[in-house]
Structure formats: C-alpha cells, structure tokens
N, C-alpha and C positions, 0 to 999 in steps of 0.2 A: 273488485274492482281494486283492493290491493297487490290484487298477484301479477294483475294485467298490468298495473304501476312499475312491479320490480322488474318485470322483466324486460321491459321496455327501457328502463334504467340502464339496464346489466348489456343490453344490445345497443343501447346507443353509447355507452361507455367505451366499449372494445373500440367503434367507429369514430372517437374523441380521438382516440389513444391512440390508431391510424393515421389518422389525419394530423396529430402532433405531431409525431417521427415522420410523416412524409416533409410536410414544412421546417422540420429541422436540419431535414438531410439525411434522415437517417433511415436503416433499414425495415421494415412494418418487420413486427414482430411476429413470432412460427407460431402457431397452433399446435395442440398434440391432445387427441380427446382419448382417453380409454375409457372403459367400462366404469371405473370407478373416479378417474382422476380426471383433469384440467390443465394443463401445463401450458403456461406462455411462455416462450423463451425469446431473451431479445438477444440482438447479435453487438456487440461493443464495437461502436469503430478503431481504427488501428490507433494506437497512440503515438503521436509525434516524439521525434527523440528530444524535445525540449521540453516536457510536460508529464504529468503522472509520475507513476512508479518510481521510473531513473530518477526522474529529478529530485523528487524527498528520498532516496537514495542518495546522490550524488550530494546534497544539499548536509544530509546527517553526516556523512563520511567527513567532508569538513570541517565541520561544526565539532564532530571528533580532535580532527586532526588540530585544530586549534586549540583544544582546551587542551588537550593532550603536553602540545609546547608551551603552555602559560602552567599547567600544573602536571609538571613531569610524577614520574615514578608512583601512579597510579595504575590498582588493578580494575579487573573488570565489573565490579559486583560497585566500586565507587565513581568509576565512568558513569554506568548507570544511574544511580541516583543523583549526580548532580545536573545528567544531561535530562532527564527524567525520561529514559528511554530502557524497556523491556535487555535484561543482560543479554537474552541471544541475539537482539540484533546489535546491541555492543561488540558480541562475540563476533559476528557476520564482519560490520566494517573493521574490527582489531585485524583480521584475517586480509580481509582487503589489503589495507593500508601495510600489513607485512610484506603479502607478497608483493606489492609496488617497491617497499622499499624507503618505507617513508617513516615507520616507526619500528622499534626494539623491542622487547621485554629485556629489562638487567636486573639481576640480582635472582633472588632463590626465589622458588613461587608460591611461599607464602609470605615474605617481603618484598620481595620484588614487584616492578611496576614498567609499565611504558614510558617511552620519551621519544623525541622526534633524532633520527638521526641525523 
C-alpha cells in the first residue's frame, strides 16, 4: 500500500506542477528520461528591460558611483568591503564606469584610487 501512495503522489505532483505553470502563464516543463536519469527542464520567461539581472547591475553600478563620489581615492578591495560586494563584481562595475568615462584612477597602482571625473 505504501508504494501505491508514493507513486500516486509523484504523479499528482507532476500534474500539479504543470497546472501551476500553466495558470502562471509559463511554458510547461520539458521532461527528459534516460536509462538512469529523470530531468525536468523549466524554460525561464524572458526578462523585461526594467527587471532582473540588468536592473540589479544598474543599481549596483550607480551605488558604486555614488560611493566613489563621496569617498574618492579608494581601490577595489576597499570598495568591495564598503559596499559588501565581491571584488570581482566591483572590478566589472569599475570597468564599466571607466569605459563610460565616469571615473578615473589617479595615483600609483599601490597607493592610488578611483575618483569621479
């Protein structure tokens, strides 16, 4: 009896998942079954321009620019610590701001820092 209940629950879970995705306006998941694996693939809806990853990056870059304008002459490790973001993320944002001509690096590589142009 336990196995019957288990199989019944698994089957109803897939049906409920499909119904929820359909009612949310999302595509049904794709199922791939091989000899050893069962994979469910969810297709993500396209992001709108004003939401998601690009918005987070935009806000992060703006926050970095504000911080540099109030606290000039800081380097990446100091900026990362102050903003609570990984140094690699700060490096990408700094690169973007430099390419846009909004900030510049002044001073020697060991003692210099970024400032707003």
